[in-house]
N, C-alpha and C positions, 0 to 999 in steps of 0.2 A: 464617378471615381474610376480611374483606369485600373484594369486588371483585377476585378473582384474575383476571388477564388471561391469555389464551393468545396467544403471539406466535410467528410462524414466520419463521425467517431463511433466506435463500438466499445462497450464495456461490460464487465460481469456485474452481478448485483452485490457489490461489496463496497462499503464506505471507503475502505483503505485504497481501493483501486480507482474510485470515482473522484474523490476529493482533489487529488493532485492535478487532475485534468481541468478542473473548473476555472482556475486562474488563466489557463491557456485558452479556453473557450472565450473567456471574458476579453482577453487580449486580442484574439482574432476578430471577434465581432466588433470590438471598439475600433478596429482598423478598417471596418467596412466589409469584412468577408462574411460569407454565409456558412454557418455550422449546423449540420443536421446530426443529432445525437441519438443513436439507438441504445436504449437502456430500459430500466424497469420503473414502474409507476412510483415506487417509493422515492426515486431520485428526481421525479418530474420537476418539482418546485425549484430545487437547486440548479438544475440544468437550464430551466427557463430564466431564472434570475441571472444566470451568467450570460444570457443572450442567445443560447442555443435553441434550435427548433427540436423539440423532444419527439422521439418516435418510440412507442411502447413495444417491448418484446414480450410483455406478460402473457399475451394470449397465444403465443406459439406453444403448441401443446407438447412441451418437454414433459416426459413422464412424471417428473416429480414436482414441477413448478418450483424452481430453485428457491429455497428459503435462505435467510441469512445463516441458519444452522448448516445447511448443505454447503454454503459457500465456505464455511469453516472446515467442513469435512474434506472439501476439495484440497485444502492445504496439506492433508496428510495421506489421503487414500487415493493413490494414483489411478488405479483401474476405474474407480468410481468417477474421478475427474474426467478421465478420457472418454468414458461412456457419455457422461453429461455433455462434454464439449462436442462430441460427435453428434449426439441427439440434437443438440441445439443448432449446430451447423446445418444439419439436414432439415430440421424443422423450419429454419429460416431460409433455406436454400432458394426455393422458387420465388418466394416473395422478395427477398433481398436482391437477388439477381435481377428480377424485373424492375424493382425500384431503382437500382443502380443504372440500368440501361436508360431509364427515364431521366434520372437526376443528372447523369453524366458528371460525377464529382471529379475534381482535379486531383483529389488525393483521399485515401482512406487512412485514418489513424485508429489503430485498435490496441486495446490493452493486451499485454503479452498472454493473458489467459483467455481472452475473447478470440479464440482461434478462428471463429467464423469470419471475423473481419479480415484476417490475413488470407484465409482460404478464398474468400470471394474476390479480394483484390487480385490474387494470383490467377484465379479462374478467368477473370474478365480483363486482366492486364491493366489494372488501375494502379498508379503510383501509390506506394505504401510506406507508412511510418509506424513502427512499433512503439507503444507507450509502456514503459517498464517502471512499475511502482515499487518493485523489490530491487535487489541488486541485479545487475546484468550478469549473465551466466556464460562462461566459456571454460575450456579445460583449465586455464590458469586460475580463474577465480574459484573454480570448484575445488582446487587443491587447498585454498585458504579457508574455504567454507565447508568443512567436512560434513556437517549435518544439513547442508542447504538442500533446496529443491533439487540441486544437481544430482545428488546421489540417489534420490527417489526416482528421478527421470531415468538414470542409468539402469536401475533395477527393473524398470518398467519394460525395457525392450525385450526381456526374455519372456514376457507374459503373452501367452497365446491369445488371451482375450483381446489384446491390443491389436494384433494383426487383423483380427476380424473387423475391428472398427475402421482400420485403414482401408480395408477392402470396401466397406460401405461408402467411404468418401471417394475412393477411386471410381467406383461405379457411377457416381454422380458427376464425374468429370473434374474432380479436384486433382491437380498434379502433385500428389504427395507420395513420397517414397517411404518415409518412415515418420514416426512421431517426432523424431528429433527435428525434422523439417519444420514442424509447426512450433514446437516448444522452445527451440533454441534459435536465436537469430545468428546468421553467419555474419562475416565481416562486410557483406554487401548489403545488409538490410539497414536502412536508415532507422536509427533507434534513439528515442529520447529517454534518458534515465534521470529520475527525480532525486539524484543525490550528487555529491561533489566527487571530484577525482580522488580526494584524500580519503573519503569514507568508503567509496567503491573498492572492493578488493581487486588488485591487479589491474587498475584502470588503464595503465600504460600499454596493456596488451590488446586493447580494443582498437578497431580501425577508426579513421577520422569520420566515418559515418555515424559514430556514436556521439550524441551531445549530452554531456553530464551537466544538467541545467540547475541542479540543486533542488531542495524541497520547495514546494509552493506553500507558503504559510499565510493563512488569511489573517486579517486584523482581528484583535480581540473585540468581542461585542459587549463586554462589561468590564468593570474594575473589581479586583479582589482586594480586600483589605488585609494587609499583613499585620498580625497582632503580636507576634513574638519575633525574636531575632532569627529563629530558624523555622522555615515552613517545609514540612514533609508532605508531598502529594502522592496519593496511591490510587492507581486505576488499572484495571485489567482489560481495557479496550471495549469494543462494541460487540464482540462475537462470543468468545468463551468466558463469559464473566459470571457464571453461576457458581460462585466460589465461597459460599458462606464460611466454611471452616477457616479459610485463609483470612477473610475479613475479620473474623473473631480473634484470630491470632494477632492481627495487626493492632486491634483495639487493646488486647491485653498487654502487648509489648509496649505500646506508646502512651497508655494512660499514665498519669503521674510523671510524665517527662516534661522537660522545659520546652518541647517542640509544639508548634501549632501544626495540627494534622488535618488535611482535607482528604476525605475518603470518598471516591466516586464508585458506586457499586453496580450501576446498570439497572435494567428493569426486570431482571430475572429473579431477584431476591426482594423480599418485602422489607421496607424500612422499619416497619413496626416490630419486626422480629428482633431488632437490635436492643430494644429496651432503652433504659436510661444510659446516656453517654457521658463520659468524663468531659469537663468543660473545655479541655484543649483540643477535642476531636469533633469536627463537623462532618456530617454524613449527607451525601446527596445521591439521587438516582443518576443525575447527569450534571456536569459542570461545563463551563466554557474553558476547555483545556488550555487554550492559548493564554487566557487571562490568568489562570492559575500558574502556568509555567513562567510567565513574566515575573512572578514573585517568588517562585519556589527555590529551595536550596538543594533538594534531592527529589528524584522521581522514582517511586517503586512501581515498575511497569512490567507488563507481559511481553514487551519488546516487539510489538507490531512495528513495521518499518515507519509508518507515519508518526506514531507516538514518539519513537526514538528520535526521528528527524526533528520533530517539534521541540523535544527536550534539549537536544544538542544545539538547535538554532538559538535557544535562549541561554546556552552555556550551562545547562543544568545536568550534573552527573547523575548516573542511574544505579539503582539496585534492581536486578533483573530476575524475573521468574518466567522464562519462556514456556509456552504451551504447545507449540507446533514446531515442525522441522524448520520451517522458514524463520520463525521467531528465534529458534536456537542459532541459526546462521547469523542473524542480526546481533544476538547477544555475544557470540564468539568474536564478531568484529569489534564491538564496543570494548570488550576485554583486551583484545589485541592492541587497541589504540589507547588503552588506559583511561577510559572515560566512565568506568563503572565497575561494579562487582556483580557476579552471578550468585544468586542464592542457591545453596545446596539443599536446604530444607526449609519448610515453612513454619518451623516452630518459633515461638515468640523470642527466645534468646538469640537465635541465629539472625532473625530479622533486625532486632535492636542493635546487634553487634555490627551488621553490615551497614546499617544507616549511620551509626556512630563513626565507623571507619571512613565512609565516604565524606562525611561532614568534617571530620578531624584532619584528614590528610588532604592538603590542598592540591596535590598533584591531579586528583580526579577532576576537580573544577577547572584547573588550568588546561587540561587536555580537552575537556568539553568546550571551553571557550575558544581554544585554537581551532577545533572543528567548526564552531560557530562562524569564525572569521572566514574559513574556507567556504562555507555555505553562502555567506553574504557576498562573497566575490563571484559566485556563479551568476549566469545570465538570467536565471529564473524563467517566469512565464514568457517574458519577451524573447528570450533566447529560444524557447521551445516553439513559439509562434514563428520566429524567423526561420527555424529549421523546416517547419511544415511548409511554409510559403516557398522556400527554396526548392523543396521537392515538387510542389505544385508547378513551379515555373519550369523546372528542368524536365518534368514529365517522365521521370524514371524512378 
């Protein structure tokens, strides 16, 4: 096959950042290109199933060995994030630089938080594509997203801790002037954003180097039976889901209602603690979220970008309880576009009222379905692969 490209991916140990890239890896390898993927052992199976060559970063002695809990903390604690990001970059430095010299990739694709990928690409002059699983960030989108990562980043610049980290990187030959260099992509950075121009705030203010490819939604792996006319789905995602009081509140709000309720509670709480459940409520540690959303009428969510994208992709409006700054940004955007309601409190009455409002007022569903159409018009994994290959070809 003519023109096989070698592409290296870097990601952080978080499902929300890894999953959107898997369809792109599958697309690239199906076209005969070679993908090397630096990640963490918990993702090995998924990456290999998508056709990537998995390279483990687990043994790089980052002081804390990033756990999923740390990945959650990175969402809110910027000094912690930047120290972890710098530690990781330096821990991987000698090894990754040596491996890149040997591999000679045509392009590096790195998650926007996996700054070691961007740093190595710059240091070695390898063409680079940023992979952004949250909203793209510039001063225009920051205005629309008051609580987004943007304002956290701005606060960070005044922190002396951070200039120390920058110095550590500069001493190792990384051409970095400020953390903004790393965390924000300028208009000259090729960037893939896994959302639509309509959902991305201020999408018209980004240069043509940005490809808004839409969310990558995997096919459902099972079928969910819908037993009543309205199905309410509740899940707080894979990270901050140790929320027993909230789950109990959901059960007391929704028992004896006419709704079918599917409650996914994660692995941090024990199912036996819930005792006897009303017959309209089913409880799971884990569900096939895509299968449930294909049938659901409303999704009560923590507002992770992936969960919200999946919900909107199936035209399902949301009741939102964000837990981190980034999730608040997503919730703000859903409210702006009229596709859901933000919960102000977790008591049973407020919950029941919000769910009732979203189900009764069809404007929420209509707005969700219109965003779904926008998602389906996006170029998806194929468009992301085209973008990466165009960068490989042009060599810049």
